[in-house]
Every structure is written in C-alpha cells, then in structure tokens.
C-alpha positions as CSV (number, residue, x, y, z in Angstrom):
1,M,-21.9,51.3,135.0
2,N,-20.9,54.9,134.6
3,F,-20.9,57.5,131.8
4,K,-17.2,57.1,131.0
5,Q,-17.7,53.4,130.4
6,I,-20.7,54.0,128.1
7,E,-18.9,56.8,126.3
8,A,-15.9,54.5,125.7
9,F,-18.2,51.7,124.4
10,R,-19.9,54.1,122.0
11,A,-16.6,55.4,120.7
12,V,-15.2,51.9,120.1
13,M,-18.4,50.9,118.3
14,M,-18.1,53.9,116.1
15,T,-14.4,53.4,115.3
16,R,-13.9,49.6,115.8
17,S,-10.6,50.5,117.4
18,M,-9.5,51.0,121.0
19,T,-6.7,53.3,119.9
20,T,-8.9,55.5,117.7
21,A,-11.6,55.7,120.3
22,A,-9.0,56.9,122.9
23,G,-8.0,59.7,120.5
24,L,-11.7,60.8,120.2
25,L,-12.1,60.8,124.0
26,H,-8.7,62.5,124.6
27,T,-7.5,59.7,126.8
28,S,-5.2,56.7,126.6
29,Q,-5.8,53.3,125.0
30,P,-5.3,51.5,128.3
31,N,-8.0,53.6,129.9
32,V,-10.5,52.7,127.1
33,S,-9.6,49.0,127.5
34,R,-10.1,49.2,131.3
35,W,-13.5,51.0,130.9
36,I,-14.7,48.4,128.4
37,A,-13.6,45.5,130.7
38,L,-15.4,47.1,133.7
39,L,-18.5,47.6,131.5
40,E,-18.4,43.9,130.4
41,T,-18.2,42.9,134.1
42,T,-21.2,45.0,135.0
43,L,-23.3,43.8,132.0
44,G,-22.4,40.2,132.3
45,F,-21.5,39.6,128.6
46,I,-18.6,40.1,126.2
47,L,-18.8,43.2,124.0
48,F,-15.9,42.7,121.6
49,Q,-13.8,39.9,120.2
50,R,-10.5,40.0,118.3
51,V,-10.7,38.4,114.8
52,G,-7.2,38.7,113.4
53,T,-6.3,42.4,113.7
54,R,-10.0,43.5,113.7
55,L,-12.1,44.3,116.7
56,V,-15.6,42.8,116.1
57,P,-18.6,43.6,118.3
58,T,-20.6,40.7,119.6
59,P,-24.4,40.4,118.8
60,E,-25.0,41.5,122.4
61,A,-22.9,44.6,121.9
62,E,-24.9,45.5,118.7
63,A,-28.2,45.1,120.7
64,F,-26.8,47.2,123.6
65,Y,-25.5,49.8,121.2
66,A,-29.0,50.5,119.8
67,D,-30.2,51.6,123.3
68,V,-27.0,53.6,123.9
69,E,-27.5,55.5,120.7
70,R,-31.1,56.4,121.6
71,A,-29.8,57.7,125.0
72,F,-27.1,59.8,123.3
73,I,-29.7,61.2,120.9
74,G,-31.7,62.3,123.9
75,L,-28.7,64.0,125.4
76,E,-27.9,65.8,122.2
77,S,-31.5,67.0,122.0
78,L,-31.3,68.3,125.5
79,N,-28.3,70.3,124.6
80,D,-30.2,71.7,121.6
81,S,-33.1,72.5,123.9
82,A,-31.0,74.3,126.4
83,S,-29.3,76.3,123.7
84,S,-32.7,77.3,122.2
85,I,-34.0,78.4,125.6
86,R,-31.0,80.6,126.1
87,R,-31.5,82.2,122.7
88,R,-35.3,82.5,122.5
89,G,-36.9,81.6,125.9
90,T,-39.4,78.8,126.0
91,G,-40.7,79.0,122.5
92,L,-39.6,75.6,121.3
93,L,-41.4,72.6,119.8
94,R,-40.0,69.1,120.4
95,V,-41.5,66.6,118.0
96,A,-41.1,62.8,118.1
97,A,-41.9,60.6,115.1
98,V,-41.3,57.2,113.6
99,G,-39.0,57.0,110.6
100,S,-41.6,57.0,107.8
101,I,-43.3,60.2,109.2
102,T,-40.0,61.9,109.8
103,Q,-38.8,61.3,106.3
104,C,-42.0,61.6,104.2
105,V,-44.5,63.7,106.1
106,L,-42.7,66.1,108.6
107,P,-40.8,68.1,105.9
108,D,-44.0,69.4,104.3
109,A,-45.8,69.6,107.7
110,I,-43.0,71.8,109.1
111,R,-43.1,74.0,106.0
112,L,-46.8,74.5,106.7
113,F,-46.1,75.1,110.4
114,R,-43.4,77.7,109.4
115,Q,-46.0,79.8,107.6
116,E,-47.5,80.7,111.0
117,A,-44.6,80.2,113.4
118,S,-41.5,81.1,111.4
119,D,-39.4,81.9,114.5
120,I,-40.1,78.8,116.6
121,P,-37.3,76.3,116.7
122,V,-38.4,72.7,116.0
123,V,-36.4,69.8,117.4
124,V,-37.2,66.4,115.7
125,S,-36.3,63.1,117.4
126,T,-36.8,59.8,115.5
127,G,-37.5,56.4,117.0
128,G,-39.9,53.4,116.8
129,S,-43.4,53.7,118.0
130,D,-42.4,52.3,121.4
131,V,-39.6,54.9,121.8
132,V,-42.0,57.7,120.7
133,A,-44.4,56.6,123.4
134,K,-41.7,56.7,126.1
135,W,-40.6,60.1,125.0
136,M,-44.2,61.4,125.3
137,A,-44.8,59.6,128.6
138,T,-41.7,61.3,130.2
139,G,-42.4,64.8,128.7
140,F,-39.2,64.7,126.6
141,C,-41.3,65.7,123.5
142,D,-44.3,67.9,123.1
143,I,-46.1,66.0,120.4
144,G,-45.5,62.5,118.9
145,F,-46.4,60.7,115.7
146,C,-46.4,56.9,115.5
147,S,-47.7,54.0,113.5
148,I,-49.0,51.7,116.3
149,Q,-50.6,52.3,119.7
150,T,-48.6,51.0,122.6
151,D,-49.6,50.0,126.2
152,V,-47.7,52.8,127.8
153,P,-50.2,54.3,130.3
154,G,-51.3,57.9,130.3
155,L,-51.1,58.5,126.6
156,R,-53.8,59.6,124.1
157,Y,-53.8,58.6,120.5
158,Q,-55.6,60.5,117.7
159,R,-55.7,58.7,114.4
160,L,-54.6,61.1,111.7
161,N,-54.5,58.8,108.7
162,T,-55.3,55.3,107.5
163,A,-53.7,54.1,104.2
164,H,-54.1,50.8,102.4
165,G,-51.0,49.0,101.4
166,V,-50.0,48.9,97.7
167,G,-47.6,46.8,95.8
168,I,-44.5,48.4,94.4
169,V,-42.3,47.1,91.6
170,N,-39.6,48.4,89.3
171,T,-41.1,49.9,86.1
172,S,-39.3,47.2,84.0
173,H,-40.5,44.3,86.2
174,R,-42.9,41.7,84.7
175,L,-45.6,42.7,87.2
176,A,-45.5,46.4,86.2
177,A,-48.3,46.0,83.6
178,K,-50.7,44.6,86.1
179,K,-53.7,46.6,87.2
180,V,-54.0,44.9,90.6
181,L,-51.6,42.6,92.4
182,K,-52.9,39.5,94.2
183,P,-50.9,37.4,96.7
184,S,-50.3,34.7,94.1
185,D,-48.5,37.3,91.9
186,F,-45.7,37.5,94.4
187,N,-44.9,33.7,94.2
188,D,-41.2,33.1,93.6
189,E,-40.5,36.8,93.6
190,N,-37.7,38.4,95.6
191,F,-39.6,40.2,98.3
192,I,-38.2,43.1,100.3
193,S,-39.7,43.1,103.7
194,L,-40.0,45.0,106.9
195,P,-38.2,43.4,109.9
196,A,-39.5,40.1,111.3
197,G,-41.6,40.7,114.4
198,S,-42.8,44.2,113.4
199,F,-46.5,45.0,113.5
200,N,-46.8,46.1,109.9
201,R,-44.8,43.1,108.6
202,A,-47.3,40.8,110.4
203,A,-50.2,42.7,108.7
204,I,-48.7,42.0,105.3
205,D,-47.6,38.4,106.0
206,R,-51.0,37.2,107.1
207,H,-52.1,37.4,103.4
208,F,-49.5,34.8,102.5
209,P,-50.5,31.7,104.5
210,N,-48.8,29.4,101.9
211,D,-45.9,31.7,101.4
212,S,-44.0,31.2,98.2
213,R,-42.3,34.6,98.2
214,I,-38.5,34.7,98.5
215,T,-37.7,37.1,101.4
216,S,-34.4,38.3,99.9
217,I,-33.9,41.6,101.9
218,E,-35.2,43.0,105.2
219,A,-35.1,46.7,105.8
220,P,-36.4,48.7,108.8
221,Y,-37.9,51.6,106.8
222,A,-40.4,51.7,104.0
223,T,-38.3,54.6,102.5
224,T,-35.4,52.2,102.1
225,I,-37.6,49.5,100.7
226,C,-38.9,51.9,98.0
227,T,-35.3,52.8,97.0
228,L,-34.3,49.1,96.8
229,V,-37.3,48.2,94.7
230,S,-36.6,51.1,92.3
231,K,-33.1,49.6,91.8
232,G,-34.7,46.3,90.7
233,L,-33.7,44.3,93.8
234,G,-37.2,43.0,94.5
235,V,-40.8,43.8,95.0
236,S,-42.8,44.8,98.1
237,I,-45.9,46.1,99.7
238,V,-45.8,49.5,101.5
239,N,-47.7,52.4,102.8
240,P,-48.6,54.5,99.7
241,V,-47.9,57.7,101.7
242,V,-44.2,56.7,101.5
243,S,-44.0,55.8,97.9
244,R,-45.8,59.0,96.9
245,A,-43.8,61.3,99.1
246,L,-40.5,60.0,97.8
247,S,-41.2,60.2,94.1
248,V,-38.5,57.6,93.5
249,P,-37.6,57.1,89.8
250,D,-38.4,53.7,88.1
251,L,-41.0,52.9,90.8
252,R,-44.5,51.8,90.0
253,E,-47.3,51.6,92.5
254,I,-50.0,49.0,92.0
255,P,-53.1,48.4,94.1
256,F,-53.0,45.3,96.3
257,S,-56.1,43.1,96.2
258,E,-56.0,42.4,100.0
259,R,-56.6,44.9,102.8
260,V,-53.4,46.0,104.6
261,E,-54.0,49.0,106.8
262,F,-51.2,51.4,107.8
263,H,-52.3,53.7,110.6
264,S,-50.7,57.0,111.7
265,Y,-51.4,58.6,115.1
266,A,-50.7,61.8,117.0
267,V,-49.7,61.0,120.5
268,T,-50.1,63.3,123.6
269,S,-49.8,62.7,127.3
270,D,-52.3,63.0,130.1
271,H,-49.6,64.2,132.4
272,F,-48.3,67.1,130.4
273,P,-50.3,70.0,128.8
274,T,-50.5,70.0,125.1
275,S,-49.4,73.4,123.8
276,A,-51.0,75.4,121.0
277,L,-47.8,74.8,119.0
278,A,-48.1,71.0,119.4
279,R,-51.7,71.1,118.4
280,R,-50.9,73.2,115.3
281,M,-48.1,70.7,114.3
282,A,-50.6,67.9,114.5
283,E,-52.9,69.8,112.2
284,C,-50.1,70.4,109.7
285,V,-49.2,66.7,109.8
286,Q,-52.8,65.7,109.2
287,G,-53.0,68.2,106.3
288,T,-49.8,66.7,104.8
289,F,-51.3,63.2,104.9
290,A,-54.4,64.5,103.1
291,M,-52.2,66.1,100.4
292,L,-50.2,62.8,99.9
293,N,-53.4,60.8,99.7
294,R,-54.5,63.0,96.8
295,A,-51.1,62.8,95.1
296,P,-51.0,60.6,91.9
297,P,-49.3,57.2,92.4
298,P,-45.8,56.6,90.9
299,L,-46.1,55.5,87.3
C-alpha cells in the first residue's frame, strides 16, 4: 500500500468516477484503475462495483474511507501548522474536539481566547472521542475536548461539564405542552437517535427497557438531531448544551424525568507538556459551558 494508491482511492470515492479522479490527480484513467486494483489486492477486499454505468463503493470501501479521511485531515493540519510556523514561529495552538464541542462550544471559547491572544493561530481538528485521544497521545494536538474517557494510556482527563439530557420536540408537536417528559411519553413516536453502539446512545436507551419508540432516523451529531427535530421529523433526547447553543427555531426543550448524563472533558498527555495557551483554552471552554448552562432553554 502506498500514498498514490490511497490518493487514487480517495479521489474515486469523492468523484465516483475513475475518469474524473484521474483528472483531479493529473494522471490517466488506466493509472487510477491500476492503483485501485493494487490497493484491493493489498487490502484483501473489493472496493468498487459497477452497477450499470455507476461506480458504487462497497461497504468495506465506505468503512476504509472514514479512516483515510481522518488521515488526510491530519496531513492538511500539518501543512497548516508548517505554514503558521513559517509565518509566526511556534506560537500555535492545536485543538482537538468532538463534533458537539466543535460546533456548539468552541466558537464562543475561541472568542474568549482571542481577547487575550488575538495573534495566536488556532488549528481545530474534529473527531470522535477515540480519535481525540489518539491525537493527544501522539502529540498531534496541544489540548483535546471529548465526551467519554478512553483506555488510551498516558492521558489525563479533567471534567469540565456535566449536563442532564433533555427531551426536544417541535413546537407544534403534541408533547410540546408537557412540563416533563417520561419514557412512556415517547411510545410510538418517531425517535431520532445517536448511532447504535455509541456511549451516549446506550445511556439514553437504558431508560427504555420495553422500547416502544420508533427509531426513524439515526444521526452522528446532536446538532443534526436538533435540526431534524425542528423540522418536525421526530423527537429526541440530547445534551441541553447543544440545543441552547444552536438556538434552532421551532425547537422546544423539555426536562426528561430520568437521569441521562452528558460529560465533557479536557484531555492532556503525560508525555507532552501542556502549554499556557492550552490551559487558557481549557478555561475558555469551561467558561463557555457555564454560560450555556445559564442560558434559557429553547421555547
């Protein structure tokens, strides 16, 4: 397996065409076909199938592509880092965070950070808690923010926030008039859920032992779930930090009778020193969580 093969695979996944991928890579279509064939031989599984005139990735290709994209994000961040070092020296803060923190907390946290460090470049990388942990363990990022603790050795976790899950419904939904939502209120409702197997999904699902919900949609991010609920596509239970940060129209937040805890952590490594900039960013993130906890819920 070499870089040309991986680059060809990524280009075909993006374009769904060997010919178009060849144009992006400034090479010929036979070269791309040959690189894909060699990569399939190395991996031991088929990456693409022809369905009529269309080139369709196999499920194995989709799974492999997720890891390839994470690798390319890392390469692009390294390019940004090198460019910043050329321009400004070593004054650079590299932040890793899960999607909900990247979208709902970091914007205000960086605004606070900028009040004291207006000239420091900030590079943000987004991944799941396991990816954030790996980035911190290898020194790829200076400070990480995640939602669960992993078993990656040599990492320290500082809990920054704990929020209790709330029900969210469209403002016109029949449940919108409720003061509190119980598990039975979700019976026969289209429920928009986090992905199967995720830690936070399990924390919610344990309150539905005799589950009568209709799991109609799964989405990887609570931000997406809030938007889907606001469109009247179902109901859900989410971290209130997300629903309050987004301020999505037509969304109502209602307390949930059962205890569902959403934790957020700052992650540092025992093997790399934590800079003053990283510590300040952690303080800004914690301050933003406090602000969102005080914010009024969506009506």
